[in-house]
PyMOL Python script that loads the backbone (N, CA, C, O; Angstrom):
from pymol import cmd

cmd.read_pdbstr("""\
ATOM      1  N   MET A   1       0.891  -1.192   0.046  1.00  0.00           N
ATOM      2  CA  MET A   1      -0.187   0.024   0.078  1.00  0.00           C
ATOM      3  C   MET A   1       1.003   1.286   0.019  1.00  0.00           C
ATOM      4  O   MET A   1       2.111   1.215   0.549  1.00  0.00           O
ATOM      5  N   ILE A   2       0.588   2.190  -0.591  1.00  0.00           N
ATOM      6  CA  ILE A   2       1.308   3.311  -0.895  1.00  0.00           C
ATOM      7  C   ILE A   2       1.009   4.424   0.540  1.00  0.00           C
ATOM      8  O   ILE A   2      -0.094   4.773   0.961  1.00  0.00           O
ATOM      9  N   ASN A   3       2.155   4.750   0.997  1.00  0.00           N
ATOM     10  CA  ASN A   3       2.096   5.449   2.178  1.00  0.00           C
ATOM     11  C   ASN A   3       2.334   7.247   1.891  1.00  0.00           C
ATOM     12  O   ASN A   3       3.435   7.760   1.690  1.00  0.00           O
ATOM     13  N   ILE A   4       1.276   7.843   1.927  1.00  0.00           N
ATOM     14  CA  ILE A   4       1.211   9.053   1.828  1.00  0.00           C
ATOM     15  C   ILE A   4       0.987   9.867   2.841  1.00  0.00           C
ATOM     16  O   ILE A   4       0.054   9.533   3.571  1.00  0.00           O
ATOM     17  N   ARG A   5       1.696  11.068   3.174  1.00  0.00           N
ATOM     18  CA  ARG A   5       1.607  11.710   4.472  1.00  0.00           C
ATOM     19  C   ARG A   5       1.904  13.049   4.290  1.00  0.00           C
ATOM     20  O   ARG A   5       2.721  13.306   3.406  1.00  0.00           O
ATOM     21  N   PRO A   6       1.326  14.151   5.058  1.00  0.00           N
ATOM     22  CA  PRO A   6       1.838  15.524   4.868  1.00  0.00           C
ATOM     23  C   PRO A   6       3.110  15.850   5.453  1.00  0.00           C
ATOM     24  O   PRO A   6       3.555  15.392   6.505  1.00  0.00           O
ATOM     25  N   VAL A   7       3.718  16.767   4.604  1.00  0.00           N
ATOM     26  CA  VAL A   7       5.243  16.880   5.110  1.00  0.00           C
ATOM     27  C   VAL A   7       5.519  17.355   6.444  1.00  0.00           C
ATOM     28  O   VAL A   7       6.669  17.361   6.881  1.00  0.00           O
ATOM     29  N   THR A   8       4.343  17.828   7.240  1.00  0.00           N
ATOM     30  CA  THR A   8       4.611  18.278   8.791  1.00  0.00           C
ATOM     31  C   THR A   8       4.715  16.989   9.504  1.00  0.00           C
ATOM     32  O   THR A   8       5.086  17.080  10.674  1.00  0.00           O
ATOM     33  N   ASP A   9       4.433  15.651   8.984  1.00  0.00           N
ATOM     34  CA  ASP A   9       4.616  14.504   9.744  1.00  0.00           C
ATOM     35  C   ASP A   9       6.114  14.304   9.811  1.00  0.00           C
ATOM     36  O   ASP A   9       6.640  13.825  10.816  1.00  0.00           O
ATOM     37  N   LEU A  10       6.753  14.646   8.817  1.00  0.00           N
ATOM     38  CA  LEU A  10       8.149  14.408   8.964  1.00  0.00           C
ATOM     39  C   LEU A  10       8.822  15.153  10.156  1.00  0.00           C
ATOM     40  O   LEU A  10       9.667  14.731  10.945  1.00  0.00           O
ATOM     41  N   ARG A  11       8.204  16.408  10.074  1.00  0.00           N
ATOM     42  CA  ARG A  11       8.960  17.237  11.425  1.00  0.00           C
ATOM     43  C   ARG A  11       8.368  16.633  12.642  1.00  0.00           C
ATOM     44  O   ARG A  11       9.123  16.303  13.556  1.00  0.00           O
ATOM     45  N   ASN A  12       7.124  16.462  12.737  1.00  0.00           N
ATOM     46  CA  ASN A  12       6.496  16.071  14.100  1.00  0.00           C
ATOM     47  C   ASN A  12       6.764  14.605  14.477  1.00  0.00           C
ATOM     48  O   ASN A  12       6.879  14.260  15.653  1.00  0.00           O
ATOM     49  N   ASN A  13       6.856  13.795  13.494  1.00  0.00           N
ATOM     50  CA  ASN A  13       7.064  12.217  13.824  1.00  0.00           C
ATOM     51  C   ASN A  13       8.244  11.704  13.146  1.00  0.00           C
ATOM     52  O   ASN A  13       8.207  10.634  12.539  1.00  0.00           O
ATOM     53  N   PHE A  14       9.335  12.453  13.227  1.00  0.00           N
ATOM     54  CA  PHE A  14      10.504  11.802  12.693  1.00  0.00           C
ATOM     55  C   PHE A  14      11.029  10.289  13.061  1.00  0.00           C
ATOM     56  O   PHE A  14      11.380   9.451  12.229  1.00  0.00           O
ATOM     57  N   ALA A  15      11.008  10.122  14.467  1.00  0.00           N
ATOM     58  CA  ALA A  15      11.480   8.997  15.076  1.00  0.00           C
ATOM     59  C   ALA A  15      10.663   7.797  14.382  1.00  0.00           C
ATOM     60  O   ALA A  15      11.194   6.769  13.964  1.00  0.00           O
ATOM     61  N   GLU A  16       9.235   8.100  14.323  1.00  0.00           N
ATOM     62  CA  GLU A  16       8.320   7.005  13.894  1.00  0.00           C
ATOM     63  C   GLU A  16       8.478   6.885  12.207  1.00  0.00           C
ATOM     64  O   GLU A  16       8.301   5.810  11.633  1.00  0.00           O
ATOM     65  N   ILE A  17       8.735   7.784  11.693  1.00  0.00           N
ATOM     66  CA  ILE A  17       8.921   7.693  10.212  1.00  0.00           C
ATOM     67  C   ILE A  17      10.332   6.774   9.953  1.00  0.00           C
ATOM     68  O   ILE A  17      10.376   5.760   9.257  1.00  0.00           O
ATOM     69  N   SER A  18      11.479   7.388  10.692  1.00  0.00           N
ATOM     70  CA  SER A  18      12.694   6.558  10.435  1.00  0.00           C
ATOM     71  C   SER A  18      12.553   5.216  10.920  1.00  0.00           C
ATOM     72  O   SER A  18      13.274   4.361  10.406  1.00  0.00           O
ATOM     73  N   LYS A  19      11.740   4.881  11.830  1.00  0.00           N
ATOM     74  CA  LYS A  19      11.667   3.425  12.306  1.00  0.00           C
ATOM     75  C   LYS A  19      10.713   2.513  11.320  1.00  0.00           C
ATOM     76  O   LYS A  19      10.829   1.288  11.297  1.00  0.00           O
ATOM     77  N   GLU A  20       9.833   3.168  10.569  1.00  0.00           N
ATOM     78  CA  GLU A  20       8.975   2.581   9.893  1.00  0.00           C
ATOM     79  C   GLU A  20       9.778   2.227   8.525  1.00  0.00           C
ATOM     80  O   GLU A  20       9.643   1.121   8.002  1.00  0.00           O
ATOM     81  N   VAL A  21      10.640   3.253   7.960  1.00  0.00           N
ATOM     82  CA  VAL A  21      11.279   3.103   6.740  1.00  0.00           C
ATOM     83  C   VAL A  21      12.404   2.085   6.875  1.00  0.00           C
ATOM     84  O   VAL A  21      12.806   1.491   5.875  1.00  0.00           O
ATOM     85  N   HIS A  22      12.902   1.872   8.032  1.00  0.00           N
ATOM     86  CA  HIS A  22      14.132   0.935   8.197  1.00  0.00           C
ATOM     87  C   HIS A  22      13.477  -0.465   8.590  1.00  0.00           C
ATOM     88  O   HIS A  22      13.837  -1.441   7.932  1.00  0.00           O
ATOM     89  N   GLU A  23      12.553  -0.639   9.602  1.00  0.00           N
ATOM     90  CA  GLU A  23      12.294  -1.754  10.069  1.00  0.00           C
ATOM     91  C   GLU A  23      11.245  -2.468   8.854  1.00  0.00           C
ATOM     92  O   GLU A  23      11.198  -3.671   8.597  1.00  0.00           O
ATOM     93  N   GLN A  24      10.541  -1.524   8.286  1.00  0.00           N
ATOM     94  CA  GLN A  24       9.532  -2.209   7.222  1.00  0.00           C
ATOM     95  C   GLN A  24       9.810  -1.971   5.846  1.00  0.00           C
ATOM     96  O   GLN A  24       8.975  -2.094   4.950  1.00  0.00           O
ATOM     97  N   GLN A  25      11.032  -1.619   5.688  1.00  0.00           N
ATOM     98  CA  GLN A  25      11.573  -1.260   4.280  1.00  0.00           C
ATOM     99  C   GLN A  25      10.304  -0.590   3.407  1.00  0.00           C
ATOM    100  O   GLN A  25       9.852  -1.027   2.348  1.00  0.00           O
ATOM    101  N   SER A  26       9.926   0.416   4.039  1.00  0.00           N
ATOM    102  CA  SER A  26       8.913   1.243   3.217  1.00  0.00           C
ATOM    103  C   SER A  26       9.312   2.368   2.881  1.00  0.00           C
ATOM    104  O   SER A  26      10.236   2.919   3.481  1.00  0.00           O
ATOM    105  N   THR A  27       8.587   3.000   1.696  1.00  0.00           N
ATOM    106  CA  THR A  27       9.024   4.227   1.189  1.00  0.00           C
ATOM    107  C   THR A  27       7.654   5.175   1.558  1.00  0.00           C
ATOM    108  O   THR A  27       6.512   4.715   1.528  1.00  0.00           O
ATOM    109  N   ILE A  28       7.912   6.287   1.837  1.00  0.00           N
ATOM    110  CA  ILE A  28       6.957   7.135   2.483  1.00  0.00           C
ATOM    111  C   ILE A  28       7.027   8.425   1.427  1.00  0.00           C
ATOM    112  O   ILE A  28       8.068   9.069   1.302  1.00  0.00           O
ATOM    113  N   PHE A  29       5.889   8.717   0.728  1.00  0.00           N
ATOM    114  CA  PHE A  29       5.521   9.973  -0.120  1.00  0.00           C
ATOM    115  C   PHE A  29       5.119  10.997   0.680  1.00  0.00           C
ATOM    116  O   PHE A  29       4.248  10.692   1.495  1.00  0.00           O
ATOM    117  N   PHE A  30       5.545  12.252   0.686  1.00  0.00           N
ATOM    118  CA  PHE A  30       5.039  13.420   1.517  1.00  0.00           C
ATOM    119  C   PHE A  30       4.515  14.384   0.538  1.00  0.00           C
ATOM    120  O   PHE A  30       4.963  14.464  -0.606  1.00  0.00           O
ATOM    121  N   THR A  31       3.535  15.136   1.010  1.00  0.00           N
ATOM    122  CA  THR A  31       2.882  16.146   0.358  1.00  0.00           C
ATOM    123  C   THR A  31       2.956  17.554   0.859  1.00  0.00           C
ATOM    124  O   THR A  31       3.031  17.707   2.078  1.00  0.00           O
ATOM    125  N   LYS A  32       2.946  18.526   0.132  1.00  0.00           N
ATOM    126  CA  LYS A  32       2.869  19.887   0.664  1.00  0.00           C
ATOM    127  C   LYS A  32       1.998  20.645  -0.134  1.00  0.00           C
ATOM    128  O   LYS A  32       2.052  20.772  -1.358  1.00  0.00           O
ATOM    129  N   ASN A  33       1.047  21.227   0.784  1.00  0.00           N
ATOM    130  CA  ASN A  33      -0.063  21.866   0.213  1.00  0.00           C
ATOM    131  C   ASN A  33      -0.832  21.114  -0.689  1.00  0.00           C
ATOM    132  O   ASN A  33      -1.289  21.709  -1.664  1.00  0.00           O
ATOM    133  N   GLY A  34      -1.089  19.763  -0.528  1.00  0.00           N
ATOM    134  CA  GLY A  34      -1.852  18.908  -1.383  1.00  0.00           C
ATOM    135  C   GLY A  34      -1.005  18.343  -2.662  1.00  0.00           C
ATOM    136  O   GLY A  34      -1.535  17.622  -3.508  1.00  0.00           O
ATOM    137  N   TYR A  35       0.166  18.687  -2.710  1.00  0.00           N
ATOM    138  CA  TYR A  35       0.931  18.308  -3.890  1.00  0.00           C
ATOM    139  C   TYR A  35       2.111  17.387  -3.537  1.00  0.00           C
ATOM    140  O   TYR A  35       2.667  17.519  -2.446  1.00  0.00           O
ATOM    141  N   GLY A  36       2.504  16.474  -4.409  1.00  0.00           N
ATOM    142  CA  GLY A  36       3.707  15.626  -4.006  1.00  0.00           C
ATOM    143  C   GLY A  36       4.996  16.500  -3.762  1.00  0.00           C
ATOM    144  O   GLY A  36       5.226  17.442  -4.521  1.00  0.00           O
ATOM    145  N   ASP A  37       5.853  16.197  -2.697  1.00  0.00           N
ATOM    146  CA  ASP A  37       6.700  17.049  -2.437  1.00  0.00           C
ATOM    147  C   ASP A  37       8.201  16.333  -2.345  1.00  0.00           C
ATOM    148  O   ASP A  37       9.267  16.829  -2.710  1.00  0.00           O
ATOM    149  N   MET A  38       7.991  15.100  -1.787  1.00  0.00           N
ATOM    150  CA  MET A  38       9.409  14.393  -1.372  1.00  0.00           C
ATOM    151  C   MET A  38       9.141  12.871  -1.119  1.00  0.00           C
ATOM    152  O   MET A  38       7.978  12.582  -0.839  1.00  0.00           O
ATOM    153  N   VAL A  39       9.931  12.002  -1.170  1.00  0.00           N
ATOM    154  CA  VAL A  39       9.908  10.716  -1.010  1.00  0.00           C
ATOM    155  C   VAL A  39      11.117  10.415   0.086  1.00  0.00           C
ATOM    156  O   VAL A  39      12.238  10.917   0.007  1.00  0.00           O
ATOM    157  N   VAL A  40      10.697   9.539   1.080  1.00  0.00           N
ATOM    158  CA  VAL A  40      11.643   9.239   2.124  1.00  0.00           C
ATOM    159  C   VAL A  40      11.872   7.513   2.222  1.00  0.00           C
ATOM    160  O   VAL A  40      10.873   6.803   2.331  1.00  0.00           O
ATOM    161  N   MET A  41      13.196   6.922   2.176  1.00  0.00           N
ATOM    162  CA  MET A  41      13.377   5.597   2.208  1.00  0.00           C
ATOM    163  C   MET A  41      14.677   5.587   2.882  1.00  0.00           C
ATOM    164  O   MET A  41      15.388   6.577   3.053  1.00  0.00           O
ATOM    165  N   SER A  42      14.943   4.318   3.273  1.00  0.00           N
ATOM    166  CA  SER A  42      16.169   3.981   3.820  1.00  0.00           C
ATOM    167  C   SER A  42      17.556   4.068   3.004  1.00  0.00           C
ATOM    168  O   SER A  42      17.396   4.077   1.784  1.00  0.00           O
ATOM    169  N   ILE A  43      18.608   4.120   3.361  1.00  0.00           N
ATOM    170  CA  ILE A  43      19.803   4.201   2.452  1.00  0.00           C
ATOM    171  C   ILE A  43      19.823   2.870   1.757  1.00  0.00           C
ATOM    172  O   ILE A  43      20.004   2.801   0.541  1.00  0.00           O
ATOM    173  N   GLU A  44      19.653   1.891   2.454  1.00  0.00           N
ATOM    174  CA  GLU A  44      19.605   0.573   1.822  1.00  0.00           C
ATOM    175  C   GLU A  44      18.787   0.608   0.662  1.00  0.00           C
ATOM    176  O   GLU A  44      19.316   0.454  -0.439  1.00  0.00           O
ATOM    177  N   GLN A  45      17.475   0.803   0.776  1.00  0.00           N
ATOM    178  CA  GLN A  45      16.753   0.864  -0.136  1.00  0.00           C
ATOM    179  C   GLN A  45      17.011   1.660  -1.364  1.00  0.00           C
ATOM    180  O   GLN A  45      16.745   1.195  -2.473  1.00  0.00           O
ATOM    181  N   TYR A  46      17.556   2.928  -1.194  1.00  0.00           N
ATOM    182  CA  TYR A  46      17.970   3.909  -2.030  1.00  0.00           C
ATOM    183  C   TYR A  46      19.251   3.137  -2.878  1.00  0.00           C
ATOM    184  O   TYR A  46      19.306   3.329  -4.093  1.00  0.00           O
ATOM    185  N   SER A  47      20.097   2.416  -2.338  1.00  0.00           N
ATOM    186  CA  SER A  47      21.161   1.579  -2.858  1.00  0.00           C
ATOM    187  C   SER A  47      20.866   0.897  -3.811  1.00  0.00           C
ATOM    188  O   SER A  47      21.211   0.953  -4.992  1.00  0.00           O
ATOM    189  N   LYS A  48      20.030   0.061  -3.118  1.00  0.00           N
ATOM    190  CA  LYS A  48      19.411  -1.074  -4.062  1.00  0.00           C
ATOM    191  C   LYS A  48      18.851  -0.650  -5.460  1.00  0.00           C
ATOM    192  O   LYS A  48      19.119  -1.199  -6.529  1.00  0.00           O
ATOM    193  N   LEU A  49      17.970   0.496  -5.250  1.00  0.00           N
ATOM    194  CA  LEU A  49      17.216   1.064  -6.322  1.00  0.00           C
ATOM    195  C   LEU A  49      18.199   1.515  -7.189  1.00  0.00           C
ATOM    196  O   LEU A  49      17.917   1.316  -8.371  1.00  0.00           O
ATOM    197  N   ILE A  50      19.528   2.193  -6.932  1.00  0.00           N
ATOM    198  CA  ILE A  50      20.242   2.708  -7.663  1.00  0.00           C
ATOM    199  C   ILE A  50      21.199   1.451  -8.578  1.00  0.00           C
ATOM    200  O   ILE A  50      21.458   1.522  -9.779  1.00  0.00           O
ATOM    201  N   GLU A  51      21.596   0.376  -7.675  1.00  0.00           N
ATOM    202  CA  GLU A  51      22.272  -0.684  -8.143  1.00  0.00           C
ATOM    203  C   GLU A  51      21.307  -1.298  -9.100  1.00  0.00           C
ATOM    204  O   GLU A  51      21.836  -1.602 -10.169  1.00  0.00           O
ATOM    205  N   ASP A  52      20.145  -1.539  -9.014  1.00  0.00           N
ATOM    206  CA  ASP A  52      19.180  -2.046 -10.116  1.00  0.00           C
ATOM    207  C   ASP A  52      19.097  -1.138 -11.229  1.00  0.00           C
ATOM    208  O   ASP A  52      19.190  -1.591 -12.370  1.00  0.00           O
ATOM    209  N   LYS A  53      18.948  -0.019 -11.045  1.00  0.00           N
ATOM    210  CA  LYS A  53      19.169   0.946 -12.236  1.00  0.00           C
ATOM    211  C   LYS A  53      20.501   0.895 -13.126  1.00  0.00           C
ATOM    212  O   LYS A  53      20.505   1.062 -14.346  1.00  0.00           O
ATOM    213  N   ILE A  54      21.407   0.690 -12.494  1.00  0.00           N
ATOM    214  CA  ILE A  54      22.795   0.538 -13.168  1.00  0.00           C
ATOM    215  C   ILE A  54      22.769  -0.767 -13.860  1.00  0.00           C
ATOM    216  O   ILE A  54      23.090  -0.833 -15.047  1.00  0.00           O
ATOM    217  N   VAL A  55      22.403  -1.817 -13.186  1.00  0.00           N
ATOM    218  CA  VAL A  55      22.241  -3.093 -13.793  1.00  0.00           C
ATOM    219  C   VAL A  55      21.440  -2.996 -15.154  1.00  0.00           C
ATOM    220  O   VAL A  55      21.980  -3.371 -16.195  1.00  0.00           O
ATOM    221  N   LEU A  56      20.318  -2.557 -15.146  1.00  0.00           N
ATOM    222  CA  LEU A  56      19.445  -2.179 -16.204  1.00  0.00           C
ATOM    223  C   LEU A  56      19.969  -1.526 -17.492  1.00  0.00           C
ATOM    224  O   LEU A  56      19.781  -1.844 -18.666  1.00  0.00           O
ATOM    225  N   GLN A  57      20.719  -0.470 -16.917  1.00  0.00           N
ATOM    226  CA  GLN A  57      21.456   0.438 -17.877  1.00  0.00           C
ATOM    227  C   GLN A  57      22.601  -0.322 -18.775  1.00  0.00           C
ATOM    228  O   GLN A  57      22.759  -0.254 -19.994  1.00  0.00           O
ATOM    229  N   LYS A  58      23.303  -1.016 -17.868  1.00  0.00           N
ATOM    230  CA  LYS A  58      24.348  -1.850 -18.587  1.00  0.00           C
ATOM    231  C   LYS A  58      23.717  -3.101 -19.540  1.00  0.00           C
ATOM    232  O   LYS A  58      24.292  -3.469 -20.565  1.00  0.00           O
ATOM    233  N   LEU A  59      22.499  -3.680 -19.074  1.00  0.00           N
ATOM    234  CA  LEU A  59      21.746  -4.674 -20.010  1.00  0.00           C
ATOM    235  C   LEU A  59      21.376  -4.030 -21.064  1.00  0.00           C
ATOM    236  O   LEU A  59      21.424  -4.583 -22.163  1.00  0.00           O
ATOM    237  N   GLU A  60      20.901  -2.632 -20.905  1.00  0.00           N
ATOM    238  CA  GLU A  60      20.340  -2.084 -22.215  1.00  0.00           C
ATOM    239  C   GLU A  60      21.476  -1.786 -23.137  1.00  0.00           C
ATOM    240  O   GLU A  60      21.279  -1.866 -24.350  1.00  0.00           O
ATOM    241  N   VAL A  61      22.729  -1.425 -22.639  1.00  0.00           N
ATOM    242  CA  VAL A  61      23.863  -1.151 -23.595  1.00  0.00           C
ATOM    243  C   VAL A  61      24.428  -2.790 -24.244  1.00  0.00           C
ATOM    244  O   VAL A  61      24.775  -2.961 -25.412  1.00  0.00           O
ATOM    245  N   ALA A  62      24.413  -3.661 -23.378  1.00  0.00           N
ATOM    246  CA  ALA A  62      24.613  -4.915 -24.133  1.00  0.00           C
ATOM    247  C   ALA A  62      23.907  -5.314 -24.960  1.00  0.00           C
ATOM    248  O   ALA A  62      24.395  -5.869 -25.945  1.00  0.00           O
ATOM    249  N   SER A  63      22.604  -5.167 -24.827  1.00  0.00           N
ATOM    250  CA  SER A  63      21.472  -5.548 -25.931  1.00  0.00           C
ATOM    251  C   SER A  63      21.697  -4.775 -27.237  1.00  0.00           C
ATOM    252  O   SER A  63      21.766  -5.299 -28.349  1.00  0.00           O
ATOM    253  N   LYS A  64      21.800  -3.505 -26.977  1.00  0.00           N
ATOM    254  CA  LYS A  64      22.216  -2.592 -28.139  1.00  0.00           C
ATOM    255  C   LYS A  64      23.300  -3.117 -28.804  1.00  0.00           C
ATOM    256  O   LYS A  64      23.185  -3.367 -30.004  1.00  0.00           O
ATOM    257  N   GLU A  65      24.447  -3.351 -28.162  1.00  0.00           N
ATOM    258  CA  GLU A  65      25.746  -3.870 -28.899  1.00  0.00           C
ATOM    259  C   GLU A  65      25.666  -5.331 -29.441  1.00  0.00           C
ATOM    260  O   GLU A  65      26.427  -5.753 -30.311  1.00  0.00           O
ATOM    261  N   ALA A  66      24.680  -6.068 -28.854  1.00  0.00           N
ATOM    262  CA  ALA A  66      24.536  -7.353 -29.340  1.00  0.00           C
ATOM    263  C   ALA A  66      23.772  -7.439 -30.828  1.00  0.00           C
ATOM    264  O   ALA A  66      24.039  -8.122 -31.817  1.00  0.00           O
ATOM    265  N   SER A  67      22.760  -6.508 -30.590  1.00  0.00           N
ATOM    266  CA  SER A  67      22.192  -6.290 -31.887  1.00  0.00           C
ATOM    267  C   SER A  67      22.961  -5.699 -33.184  1.00  0.00           C
ATOM    268  O   SER A  67      22.551  -5.826 -34.338  1.00  0.00           O
ATOM    269  N   SER A  68      23.906  -5.167 -32.876  1.00  0.00           N
ATOM    270  CA  SER A  68      24.862  -4.401 -33.824  1.00  0.00           C
ATOM    271  C   SER A  68      25.931  -5.555 -34.358  1.00  0.00           C
ATOM    272  O   SER A  68      26.666  -5.338 -35.321  1.00  0.00           O
ATOM    273  N   ILE A  69      25.933  -6.586 -33.753  1.00  0.00           N
ATOM    274  CA  ILE A  69      27.064  -7.637 -34.221  1.00  0.00           C
ATOM    275  C   ILE A  69      26.536  -8.760 -34.608  1.00  0.00           C
ATOM    276  O   ILE A  69      25.490  -9.014 -34.012  1.00  0.00           O
ATOM    277  N   SER A  70      26.911  -9.649 -35.498  1.00  0.00           N
ATOM    278  CA  SER A  70      26.341 -11.127 -35.586  1.00  0.00           C
ATOM    279  C   SER A  70      26.977 -12.046 -34.717  1.00  0.00           C
ATOM    280  O   SER A  70      26.441 -13.119 -34.440  1.00  0.00           O
ATOM    281  N   GLU A  71      28.238 -11.661 -34.199  1.00  0.00           N
ATOM    282  CA  GLU A  71      28.916 -12.775 -33.340  1.00  0.00           C
ATOM    283  C   GLU A  71      28.057 -13.224 -32.126  1.00  0.00           C
ATOM    284  O   GLU A  71      27.503 -12.391 -31.409  1.00  0.00           O
ATOM    285  N   ARG A  72      27.970 -14.424 -31.936  1.00  0.00           N
ATOM    286  CA  ARG A  72      27.249 -14.865 -30.565  1.00  0.00           C
ATOM    287  C   ARG A  72      28.197 -15.971 -30.007  1.00  0.00           C
ATOM    288  O   ARG A  72      28.968 -16.689 -30.642  1.00  0.00           O
ATOM    289  N   PHE A  73      27.937 -15.932 -28.577  1.00  0.00           N
ATOM    290  CA  PHE A  73      28.777 -16.592 -27.603  1.00  0.00           C
ATOM    291  C   PHE A  73      28.148 -17.840 -27.007  1.00  0.00           C
ATOM    292  O   PHE A  73      27.094 -17.660 -26.398  1.00  0.00           O
ATOM    293  N   ASP A  74      28.546 -18.867 -27.072  1.00  0.00           N
ATOM    294  CA  ASP A  74      28.006 -19.982 -26.354  1.00  0.00           C
ATOM    295  C   ASP A  74      28.143 -19.867 -24.734  1.00  0.00           C
ATOM    296  O   ASP A  74      29.189 -19.500 -24.199  1.00  0.00           O
ATOM    297  N   PHE A  75      27.054 -20.196 -24.069  1.00  0.00           N
ATOM    298  CA  PHE A  75      27.258 -19.893 -22.636  1.00  0.00           C
ATOM    299  C   PHE A  75      27.965 -20.644 -21.903  1.00  0.00           C
ATOM    300  O   PHE A  75      28.475 -20.142 -20.902  1.00  0.00           O
ATOM    301  N   ASN A  76      28.184 -22.054 -22.208  1.00  0.00           N
ATOM    302  CA  ASN A  76      29.194 -22.801 -21.545  1.00  0.00           C
ATOM    303  C   ASN A  76      30.715 -22.226 -21.863  1.00  0.00           C
ATOM    304  O   ASN A  76      31.569 -22.245 -20.977  1.00  0.00           O
ATOM    305  N   ASP A  77      30.973 -21.752 -23.090  1.00  0.00           N
ATOM    306  CA  ASP A  77      32.260 -21.224 -23.471  1.00  0.00           C
ATOM    307  C   ASP A  77      32.505 -20.087 -22.406  1.00  0.00           C
ATOM    308  O   ASP A  77      33.421 -20.162 -21.588  1.00  0.00           O
ATOM    309  N   VAL A  78      31.664 -19.075 -22.468  1.00  0.00           N
ATOM    310  CA  VAL A  78      31.781 -18.018 -21.684  1.00  0.00           C
ATOM    311  C   VAL A  78      32.157 -18.254 -20.225  1.00  0.00           C
ATOM    312  O   VAL A  78      33.165 -17.910 -19.607  1.00  0.00           O
ATOM    313  N   ASN A  79      31.065 -18.941 -19.836  1.00  0.00           N
ATOM    314  CA  ASN A  79      31.250 -19.593 -18.348  1.00  0.00           C
ATOM    315  C   ASN A  79      32.401 -20.217 -17.967  1.00  0.00           C
ATOM    316  O   ASN A  79      32.850 -19.931 -16.858  1.00  0.00           O
ATOM    317  N   ASN A  80      33.020 -21.072 -18.705  1.00  0.00           N
ATOM    318  CA  ASN A  80      34.403 -21.700 -18.548  1.00  0.00           C
ATOM    319  C   ASN A  80      35.384 -20.580 -18.513  1.00  0.00           C
ATOM    320  O   ASN A  80      36.306 -20.660 -17.701  1.00  0.00           O
ATOM    321  N   GLU A  81      35.288 -19.454 -19.368  1.00  0.00           N
ATOM    322  CA  GLU A  81      36.485 -18.685 -19.501  1.00  0.00           C
ATOM    323  C   GLU A  81      36.446 -17.727 -18.342  1.00  0.00           C
ATOM    324  O   GLU A  81      37.500 -17.316 -17.856  1.00  0.00           O
ATOM    325  N   MET A  82      35.137 -17.311 -17.825  1.00  0.00           N
ATOM    326  CA  MET A  82      35.072 -16.535 -16.685  1.00  0.00           C
ATOM    327  C   MET A  82      35.649 -17.237 -15.522  1.00  0.00           C
ATOM    328  O   MET A  82      36.390 -16.641 -14.741  1.00  0.00           O
ATOM    329  N   ARG A  83      35.317 -18.562 -15.366  1.00  0.00           N
ATOM    330  CA  ARG A  83      35.877 -19.358 -14.063  1.00  0.00           C
ATOM    331  C   ARG A  83      37.433 -19.517 -14.184  1.00  0.00           C
ATOM    332  O   ARG A  83      38.129 -19.595 -13.172  1.00  0.00           O
ATOM    333  N   GLN A  84      37.945 -19.561 -15.411  1.00  0.00           N
ATOM    334  CA  GLN A  84      39.357 -19.536 -15.405  1.00  0.00           C
ATOM    335  C   GLN A  84      40.013 -18.193 -15.188  1.00  0.00           C
ATOM    336  O   GLN A  84      41.193 -18.131 -14.841  1.00  0.00           O
ATOM    337  N   ARG A  85      39.285 -17.133 -15.382  1.00  0.00           N
ATOM    338  CA  ARG A  85      39.946 -15.747 -15.157  1.00  0.00           C
ATOM    339  C   ARG A  85      39.731 -15.559 -13.811  1.00  0.00           C
ATOM    340  O   ARG A  85      40.577 -14.856 -13.259  1.00  0.00           O
ATOM    341  N   LEU A  86      38.728 -16.041 -13.039  1.00  0.00           N
ATOM    342  CA  LEU A  86      38.625 -16.081 -11.648  1.00  0.00           C
ATOM    343  C   LEU A  86      39.786 -16.696 -10.848  1.00  0.00           C
ATOM    344  O   LEU A  86      40.482 -16.127 -10.006  1.00  0.00           O
ATOM    345  N   LEU A  87      39.862 -18.024 -11.294  1.00  0.00           N
ATOM    346  CA  LEU A  87      40.734 -18.900 -10.838  1.00  0.00           C
ATOM    347  C   LEU A  87      42.275 -18.239 -10.720  1.00  0.00           C
ATOM    348  O   LEU A  87      43.036 -18.335  -9.757  1.00  0.00           O
ATOM    349  N   GLU A  88      42.506 -17.535 -12.003  1.00  0.00           N
ATOM    350  CA  GLU A  88      43.821 -16.976 -12.148  1.00  0.00           C
ATOM    351  C   GLU A  88      44.194 -15.775 -11.161  1.00  0.00           C
ATOM    352  O   GLU A  88      45.290 -15.521 -10.662  1.00  0.00           O
ATOM    353  N   LYS A  89      42.952 -15.094 -11.017  1.00  0.00           N
ATOM    354  CA  LYS A  89      43.099 -14.028 -10.076  1.00  0.00           C
ATOM    355  C   LYS A  89      43.206 -14.442  -8.655  1.00  0.00           C
ATOM    356  O   LYS A  89      43.973 -13.868  -7.882  1.00  0.00           O
ATOM    357  N   ILE A  90      42.385 -15.513  -8.273  1.00  0.00           N
ATOM    358  CA  ILE A  90      42.636 -15.791  -6.910  1.00  0.00           C
ATOM    359  C   ILE A  90      43.956 -16.494  -6.546  1.00  0.00           C
ATOM    360  O   ILE A  90      44.445 -16.477  -5.417  1.00  0.00           O
ATOM    361  N   SER A  91      44.530 -17.173  -7.719  1.00  0.00           N
ATOM    362  CA  SER A  91      45.783 -17.868  -7.594  1.00  0.00           C
ATOM    363  C   SER A  91      46.967 -16.871  -7.470  1.00  0.00           C
ATOM    364  O   SER A  91      48.018 -17.245  -6.948  1.00  0.00           O
ATOM    365  N   LYS A  92      46.795 -15.449  -8.002  1.00  0.00           N
ATOM    366  CA  LYS A  92      47.667 -14.568  -7.864  1.00  0.00           C
ATOM    367  C   LYS A  92      47.782 -13.873  -6.506  1.00  0.00           C
ATOM    368  O   LYS A  92      48.801 -13.260  -6.187  1.00  0.00           O
ATOM    369  N   LYS A  93      46.610 -13.996  -5.640  1.00  0.00           N
ATOM    370  CA  LYS A  93      46.569 -13.328  -4.384  1.00  0.00           C
ATOM    371  C   LYS A  93      47.468 -14.031  -3.624  1.00  0.00           C
ATOM    372  O   LYS A  93      47.677 -13.705  -2.456  1.00  0.00           O
TER     373      LYS A  93
END
""", "prot")
cmd.dss("prot")
cmd.show_as("cartoon", "prot")
cmd.util.cbc("prot")
cmd.orient("prot")
């Protein structure tokens, strides 16, 4: 359920709001004079949101690149090569 509150609640009930966004992982939308004004969420939620956006952007770039070339790679070949590279990096440490 969307949680919409007046911005004055942020000032008057900060501890309660902070507890809610952290414990319930909720996002709270605040209004000012009846219009949307801001959103409050935990840093963890924000970080995940940004990480997801970055992954989606990288997938979009990869998809565009894949459509511009005809070469295709076999999953097993790529998987084996990545494992080998990881093992090489681990063994160098």
